[in-house]
Phi, psi and omega in degrees: 000317181297315184291327175297319176299314178298322173297312179300317180302306184301314180299316179301309178300321176298316176295322173297318176302316176294324179291321178295318181300314179294329173291321181289327180291323179286329172295314173301318179299315183295320182289326181286333188247107182299337181280352181248132175215158180279131177242129174263137180262174179293337181261020167079006174286147174254134182232153169266131181247124177252105184058244179264000180260118174270129179248126182274000000 
């Protein structure tokens, strides 16, 4: 049981780290490209907006 909990925790931390890295990469892309910006919606989702097209 304890090893299953440790394995679950390690997997969860790994997934969070991967998500964080992806978010950082998207932020860098947005900052580097003036045509791309981060848009906040009313329900707090963050999207990449390319001109008038938003990508989820």
